[in-house]
C-alpha positions as CSV (number, residue, x, y, z in Angstrom):
1,M,-0.1,-0.5,-0.3
2,S,1.3,3.6,-0.7
3,H,2.3,5.9,1.2
4,I,-0.6,8.0,0.0
5,A,-3.2,4.9,0.7
6,D,-2.1,5.1,4.6
7,N,-2.3,8.4,5.1
8,L,-5.8,8.5,3.5
9,L,-7.2,5.8,6.2
10,A,-5.6,7.6,9.1
11,V,-8.1,10.9,7.2
12,H,-10.5,8.8,7.4
13,A,-10.0,7.8,11.3
14,R,-9.5,11.2,11.4
15,I,-12.8,12.7,10.3
16,E,-14.9,9.6,12.4
17,H,-13.5,9.3,15.2
18,A,-14.5,13.6,15.4
19,A,-17.9,13.1,14.0
20,R,-18.7,10.1,17.2
21,N,-17.6,13.3,19.2
22,A,-19.5,15.5,17.4
23,N,-22.9,13.1,18.0
24,R,-22.5,13.4,13.8
25,A,-22.8,10.4,11.1
26,P,-19.1,10.2,9.4
27,D,-21.1,9.9,6.0
28,S,-21.5,13.3,6.8
29,I,-18.3,14.3,6.0
30,S,-16.3,15.1,2.4
31,L,-13.3,14.4,1.9
32,L,-11.7,16.5,-0.5
33,A,-8.5,15.6,-1.2
34,V,-6.0,18.5,-2.5
35,S,-3.8,18.3,-4.9
36,K,-2.7,21.4,-5.5
37,T,1.5,21.2,-6.6
38,F,1.1,18.1,-6.8
39,P,1.7,16.2,-9.5
40,A,-1.1,13.3,-11.6
41,A,0.2,10.6,-10.3
42,D,-0.3,11.4,-6.8
43,I,-3.6,12.1,-8.1
44,R,-3.8,8.9,-9.4
45,A,-1.9,6.8,-6.3
46,A,-5.0,8.3,-4.0
47,F,-7.1,7.6,-6.6
48,A,-6.2,3.9,-7.0
49,A,-7.2,4.5,-2.6
50,G,-10.8,5.2,-3.1
51,Q,-10.8,8.8,-3.2
52,R,-12.7,10.2,-5.5
53,A,-12.6,14.2,-5.4
54,F,-10.2,17.0,-5.2
55,G,-9.1,20.6,-4.8
56,E,-7.0,22.5,-6.9
57,N,-6.2,26.4,-6.8
58,Y,-4.0,27.5,-9.7
59,V,-5.4,27.0,-13.0
60,Q,-3.4,26.1,-15.3
61,E,-1.6,23.0,-13.3
62,S,-4.9,21.9,-12.8
63,L,-6.1,22.0,-16.5
64,A,-2.8,19.6,-17.0
65,K,-3.6,17.7,-14.6
66,I,-7.4,16.9,-15.5
67,E,-5.7,16.0,-19.2
68,A,-3.1,13.6,-17.2
69,L,-6.3,11.7,-16.1
70,G,-9.4,11.7,-18.3
71,D,-9.5,7.8,-17.8
72,L,-10.5,8.7,-14.8
73,R,-12.7,12.1,-15.0
74,A,-15.7,10.0,-15.4
75,D,-16.2,9.0,-11.6
76,M,-14.0,11.7,-10.3
77,E,-14.7,15.0,-9.0
78,W,-12.9,18.1,-9.5
79,H,-13.0,21.1,-7.2
80,F,-11.6,24.6,-7.7
81,I,-10.6,25.9,-4.4
82,G,-8.6,28.7,-4.7
83,P,-8.9,32.5,-5.9
84,L,-10.3,33.2,-9.2
85,Q,-9.5,35.2,-12.1
86,S,-11.8,36.8,-14.4
87,N,-10.2,35.9,-16.7
88,K,-9.5,32.3,-15.9
89,T,-13.4,31.5,-15.9
90,R,-13.6,30.5,-19.1
91,P,-11.2,27.0,-18.2
92,V,-13.0,26.3,-14.5
93,A,-17.4,26.6,-15.7
94,E,-15.8,23.6,-18.9
95,H,-13.4,21.4,-16.3
96,F,-15.0,21.4,-12.7
97,D,-17.7,20.1,-11.0
98,W,-17.8,23.3,-8.0
99,V,-16.2,26.1,-6.5
100,H,-15.6,27.1,-3.6
101,S,-13.8,30.6,-3.7
102,V,-17.1,33.0,-5.3
103,D,-16.7,35.8,-3.9
104,R,-18.2,38.5,-5.5
105,L,-21.3,38.6,-8.7
106,K,-18.9,39.2,-11.4
107,I,-16.7,36.3,-10.7
108,A,-20.2,34.2,-10.7
109,E,-22.4,35.5,-13.9
110,R,-18.8,34.4,-15.9
111,L,-19.0,31.4,-14.8
112,S,-23.1,31.1,-15.9
113,E,-22.5,32.4,-18.7
114,Q,-19.6,30.2,-20.0
115,R,-20.7,26.8,-18.4
116,P,-22.1,24.1,-21.5
117,D,-25.0,23.3,-22.4
118,A,-24.1,19.8,-21.6
119,L,-23.2,20.2,-18.7
120,P,-24.5,20.1,-15.5
121,P,-25.7,22.9,-12.9
122,L,-21.4,24.1,-11.4
123,N,-21.5,23.8,-7.7
124,V,-21.1,26.7,-6.3
125,C,-19.5,28.0,-2.3
126,L,-20.0,31.2,-1.4
127,Q,-16.4,31.7,-0.2
128,V,-16.5,33.4,3.5
129,N,-13.8,36.4,5.6
130,V,-15.4,35.3,8.7
131,S,-11.5,36.2,10.5
132,G,-11.7,39.5,8.7
133,E,-8.1,39.6,7.2
134,S,-6.8,41.9,4.4
135,S,-4.6,39.4,2.8
136,K,-7.6,36.9,2.7
137,S,-10.0,37.0,-0.6
138,G,-13.7,36.6,0.8
139,V,-16.8,37.8,0.4
140,A,-17.7,40.2,4.1
141,P,-20.4,38.5,6.6
142,E,-22.9,41.2,6.5
143,E,-22.8,41.2,2.0
144,A,-22.5,37.2,1.7
145,L,-26.9,37.8,1.4
146,A,-27.2,40.3,-0.7
147,L,-24.9,38.3,-3.4
148,A,-25.4,34.4,-1.6
149,R,-29.4,36.1,-3.1
150,A,-27.7,37.2,-6.1
151,I,-26.0,33.5,-6.9
152,A,-29.5,31.7,-6.5
153,A,-30.9,33.4,-9.2
154,L,-28.4,32.9,-12.0
155,P,-29.0,29.7,-14.3
156,K,-26.0,27.8,-14.9
157,L,-25.2,27.4,-11.1
158,R,-26.5,25.5,-8.6
159,L,-24.6,27.9,-5.3
160,R,-25.0,24.8,-2.3
161,G,-23.1,26.4,0.6
162,L,-20.0,28.6,1.7
163,M,-16.3,28.2,2.2
164,S,-13.5,30.2,4.8
165,I,-10.1,29.9,4.8
166,P,-9.2,30.9,9.0
167,E,-6.8,32.9,9.9
168,P,-4.4,29.4,11.4
169,A,-5.0,28.9,15.2
170,S,-3.1,27.0,17.9
171,D,-5.4,25.9,19.9
172,Q,-9.1,23.6,19.2
173,Q,-11.0,26.5,20.8
174,A,-9.4,29.5,19.2
175,Q,-9.8,27.5,15.4
176,R,-13.8,26.4,16.4
177,E,-14.4,29.9,16.5
178,P,-14.7,31.1,13.1
179,H,-15.6,27.6,11.8
180,R,-18.6,28.8,14.2
181,R,-18.9,32.1,12.8
182,L,-19.5,30.0,9.6
183,R,-21.8,27.7,11.3
184,Q,-23.7,30.6,12.7
185,L,-23.8,32.8,8.4
186,Y,-25.1,29.4,6.6
187,E,-28.5,28.6,9.0
188,T,-29.0,32.5,8.7
189,L,-28.9,32.4,5.0
190,R,-31.1,28.9,5.6
191,A,-33.1,31.0,7.8
192,Q,-34.1,33.4,4.9
193,G,-34.5,30.4,2.4
194,I,-31.9,30.3,0.6
195,E,-31.1,26.5,-0.2
196,L,-27.6,25.5,1.0
197,D,-26.1,22.5,2.3
198,T,-22.9,22.5,2.3
199,L,-19.8,23.9,4.5
200,S,-16.8,23.3,3.1
201,M,-14.7,23.9,6.2
202,G,-11.4,22.5,8.0
203,M,-7.9,22.2,7.0
204,S,-5.4,19.2,8.2
205,G,-4.1,21.4,11.1
206,D,-7.8,22.4,12.2
207,L,-9.7,18.9,10.9
208,E,-11.4,18.3,14.0
209,A,-12.1,21.9,14.7
210,A,-14.8,22.8,11.7
211,V,-15.8,19.0,12.2
212,L,-17.8,19.4,16.4
213,E,-18.9,23.3,14.3
214,G,-20.8,21.8,11.4
215,A,-18.3,20.9,7.6
216,T,-20.3,19.0,5.4
217,I,-17.0,19.2,3.5
218,V,-13.6,19.3,5.0
219,R,-10.0,20.0,2.8
220,I,-7.0,18.2,3.1
221,G,-4.3,18.4,1.5
222,T,-0.8,18.2,3.7
223,A,-2.0,15.2,6.1
224,I,-3.1,13.2,2.7
225,F,-0.6,14.7,0.0
226,G,2.7,15.7,2.6
227,Q,4.6,18.6,2.7
228,R,4.2,21.6,-0.1
229,G,6.8,22.5,-1.9
230,Y,5.6,25.9,-3.3
231,T,6.6,26.4,-7.5
232,H,3.6,29.6,-7.6
């Protein structure tokens, strides 16, 4: 068994343990393997170990991998989770199943316009800047309802939920706080009639805190593929 397969088993064990601690069903939490900067061969190894959903941050890098793994495409889900510039929306609309990082209406409109008719609606999450960091992408929480309503009305998108990348914290209580804020915003939007079913939050270092606060998708890279050597 490859180290990636071993790592996937360990991550699933963490998810199951966290789910039990939160009195949740483990199968209510989906694992998104964040494969940015790792080669297609590593994704193929994860696929062979049973992983089906993969997250990428960089458009050109991801397109090369999608092409290299074309023989597996029918059984894979590709999620775009990085900042998205308006001039890069077309290939994302054409090749991805999900976009987690929609933070302004212009991006959503372009994704909707450029989504091919032959494909199902593109699943999207609204990225929220829950920590208020100037360096982070994301809509401000107080602006999320208006943006969610506008995105939900677009014809070739399906608004699924909210995503955040909070500021790192070392202890679990501090980790839980921004996830709790995102969950509370999610509940507020649902109470306003926005149909949502997804909370994309939690990474390798705060998976347990995110599950305790209601994450339905956890985005795990390092704990599966190892430390990254950034080239971007």
